[in-house]
VEXBASE-663901 format. One line per field, with one value per residue (C-alpha): residue in one letter; x, y, z. Coordinates in pm, 1 decimal, m for minus. Example, Ala and Ser with C-alpha at 12.3 -4.5 7.8 and 13.67 -1.06 7.14 Angstrom:
VEXBASE-663901
residuo <- (A,S);
xx <- (1230.0,1367.0);
yy <- (m450.0,m106.0);
zz <- (780.0,714.0);
***
This chain:
VEXBASE-663901
residuo <- (M,T,A,E,G,N,P,A,L,A,T,T,N,E,E,S,W,H,G,I,V,L,R,T,L,R,R,N,E,V,R,L,V,P,Y,V,P,D,R,V,L,T,P,L,I,A,G,L,H,A,D,P,Y,F,S,T,F,A,T,A,R,E,E,E,A,V,G,I,L,S,G,A,W,M,G,G,A,R,G,A,M,L,M,Q,T,S,G,F,A,T,L,A,N,V,L,A,S,L,V,V,P,C,Q,I,P,L,V,M,F,V,S,E,R,G,T,L,G,E,F,N,Y,G,Q,S,L,V,C,R,T,M,R,P,V,L,D,S,L,A,M,E,H,H,T,M,T,R,L,D,E,L,E,F,T,V,D,R,S,I,K,Q,A,V,A,T,Q,A,P,V,A,L,I,L,S,P,L,L,T,G,G,K,V,F,E,K);
xx <- (14999.9,14885.5,14916.4,15142.6,15398.4,15377.4,15306.9,15189.1,14887.1,14786.5,14554.3,14204.5,14174.5,14067.0,14365.1,14614.5,14857.1,14671.4,14329.7,14458.5,14601.3,14271.0,14069.1,14306.6,14311.2,13932.2,13912.4,14146.4,13947.4,14231.1,14046.8,14297.3,14567.4,14790.4,15056.4,15336.8,15261.1,15449.7,15411.7,15439.3,15166.7,14933.1,14688.7,14660.8,14615.9,14348.3,14164.2,14175.4,14036.3,13760.2,13638.9,13438.7,13533.8,13882.6,13998.0,14305.8,14504.8,14851.7,15097.7,15395.7,15643.3,15660.5,15705.8,15373.1,15198.8,15361.1,15240.9,14886.3,14873.8,15024.7,14756.9,14485.7,14600.5,14595.6,14241.4,14131.2,14160.9,14367.3,14571.7,14855.5,15091.1,15217.7,15557.3,15856.6,16200.5,16361.5,16112.3,16230.9,16559.1,16371.9,16205.5,16479.4,16427.0,16046.9,16054.8,16318.8,16177.6,15799.9,15675.8,15893.0,15908.4,15538.7,15440.3,15248.1,15142.5,15241.9,15183.8,15407.5,15375.1,15701.6,15736.3,16091.1,16317.3,16693.1,16714.6,16649.9,16758.5,16742.2,16914.5,16913.9,17216.6,17042.6,16756.2,17007.5,17181.4,16856.9,16746.4,17069.4,17034.8,16658.1,16656.1,16959.0,16787.8,16465.5,16667.8,16851.3,16512.6,16391.9,16108.2,15931.2,15959.8,15869.1,15964.0,15668.8,15772.4,15489.5,15121.0,15029.1,15185.6,15072.1,14729.3,14847.9,15153.1,14970.2,14681.0,14901.9,15137.4,14851.8,14709.1,15051.2,15119.7,14789.8,14818.5,15178.5,15156.6,15468.7,15529.9,15575.3,15713.4,15576.5,15824.7,15663.9,15932.3,15937.2,15896.4,15543.7,15445.6,15634.7,15831.3,15876.7,15895.0,16181.0,16087.1,16323.7);
yy <- (3929.7,4080.3,4438.9,4309.0,4187.8,4500.8,4843.2,4983.5,4750.3,4862.8,5140.7,5113.1,5074.3,5436.7,5583.7,5320.1,5387.0,5139.6,5288.3,5633.4,5504.9,5331.5,5644.7,5863.2,5629.3,5632.2,6011.2,6041.8,5790.7,5538.0,5209.3,4970.5,4842.4,4556.4,4440.8,4197.9,4020.9,4155.1,4087.3,4454.6,4552.8,4271.7,4494.1,4733.9,4448.1,4290.0,4623.3,4662.2,4311.8,4372.4,4691.3,4635.9,4988.0,4860.8,4617.8,4461.4,4152.2,4003.0,4017.1,3791.1,4077.6,4452.1,4518.6,4344.8,4584.5,4882.2,4757.6,4705.9,5051.6,5217.2,5062.3,5154.1,5517.7,5529.0,5392.6,5659.0,5475.4,5566.5,5313.7,5256.6,4966.1,4806.0,4640.2,4610.7,4764.4,4457.4,4471.5,4818.5,4669.5,4525.1,4851.7,5083.5,4985.6,5010.3,5339.8,5493.0,5358.0,5375.1,5555.0,5867.7,5939.8,5859.3,6070.5,5799.2,5919.2,5591.3,5591.6,5338.8,5244.0,5078.5,4907.5,4983.1,4691.8,4702.1,4931.1,4939.6,4589.6,4423.6,4084.2,4039.3,4203.2,4205.7,4410.2,4657.3,4704.6,4779.1,5013.7,5214.2,5244.0,5306.9,5680.8,5760.8,5575.7,5770.1,6092.7,6005.1,5955.2,6287.3,6098.6,6257.8,6044.1,6080.8,5863.3,5830.3,5803.5,5975.1,5895.4,6263.4,6351.7,6046.8,6155.8,6498.2,6359.6,6071.6,6295.6,6571.5,6322.5,6155.3,6493.6,6611.6,6287.5,6318.3,6694.3,6679.4,6329.9,6227.9,5921.7,5928.1,5677.6,5676.4,5485.7,5344.0,5345.1,5086.5,5388.1,5418.5,5056.3,4874.5,4695.8,4326.7,4148.6,3899.4,3607.3,3333.4);
zz <- (13117.2,13442.9,13556.7,13831.7,13574.9,13361.2,13516.6,13180.5,13198.8,13547.0,13425.2,13284.0,12907.4,12843.6,13029.5,12914.0,12631.0,12408.8,12491.9,12398.5,12069.5,11981.5,12055.5,11854.1,11553.5,11545.7,11577.5,11277.0,11067.6,11061.6,11006.0,10846.7,11083.0,10966.2,11210.8,11270.4,11601.6,11901.5,12272.4,12375.6,12128.4,12239.9,12434.7,12139.0,11892.2,12114.3,12132.1,11754.8,11702.1,11958.0,11787.8,11466.0,11348.5,11263.3,10996.1,11148.5,11066.6,11100.6,10813.1,10756.5,10718.4,10770.7,10398.1,10335.6,10575.5,10400.9,10061.9,10189.5,10346.0,10038.1,9817.5,10067.0,10070.4,9691.2,9712.8,9960.3,10292.9,10598.4,10788.0,11031.0,11091.7,11412.1,11451.6,11681.3,11641.7,11483.0,11195.8,11109.1,10981.9,10683.9,10577.4,10445.5,10080.1,10075.3,10266.0,10035.9,9709.3,9766.8,10075.6,10072.8,9695.7,9638.4,9939.9,10123.8,10471.9,10634.3,11011.1,11187.0,11553.0,11657.8,11995.3,12100.6,12182.1,12215.3,12515.9,12891.3,12986.1,12643.4,12632.4,12252.5,12088.1,11746.5,11890.6,12035.5,11700.3,11518.5,11796.2,11763.0,11384.2,11352.9,11429.3,11206.6,10918.2,10977.8,10984.1,10661.5,10491.3,10637.3,10806.1,11099.7,11414.0,11778.3,12073.1,12306.1,12670.9,12861.1,12881.8,12924.7,12585.5,12391.0,12265.1,12150.7,11970.5,11801.5,11696.1,11555.3,11388.3,11201.1,11097.5,10976.5,10787.2,10599.8,10537.1,10412.5,10260.0,10449.6,10667.9,11043.4,11294.3,11647.7,11860.7,12174.6,12443.4,12722.4,12953.5,12808.4,12742.9,13017.0,12743.8,12706.9,13038.6,13044.5,13262.9,13376.8);
***
């Protein structure tokens, strides 16, 4: 996708949202990054694959990524997962039965769909229920809308997750990423 089609890609890699996330993951020694493929996350995924510091790979489902990261944490490694809003609908059980009670500092980056011009009603339903589910699990979550706040929030969220052994969801708003471009 070109910068012309997506304003979030118009900046250089270091000042882009995905460049900031890469730099912050590295600074916090987050090396393992499984993901479920997503168009909005494509520049971040490409950056992860291009950097030999990171071990990154696609998973079939979000629950698989959670299981991998839970085992990695128990083995002494830090990780984060990437997914889109619709994938969150499959996670309530694994979050409530594994991540929260076992105090796994799961870091989730969620590209937000279901808002700001979304055409898919299913995406909209999950988007409206995601934050209430996170709240009911007492999970920290932040919606990232501004580039100037991104590095601070991601950095402090990772540090807090590790220090308190509690999960965090970083929701990447279309206001930050440019969202999914719907072409005719």
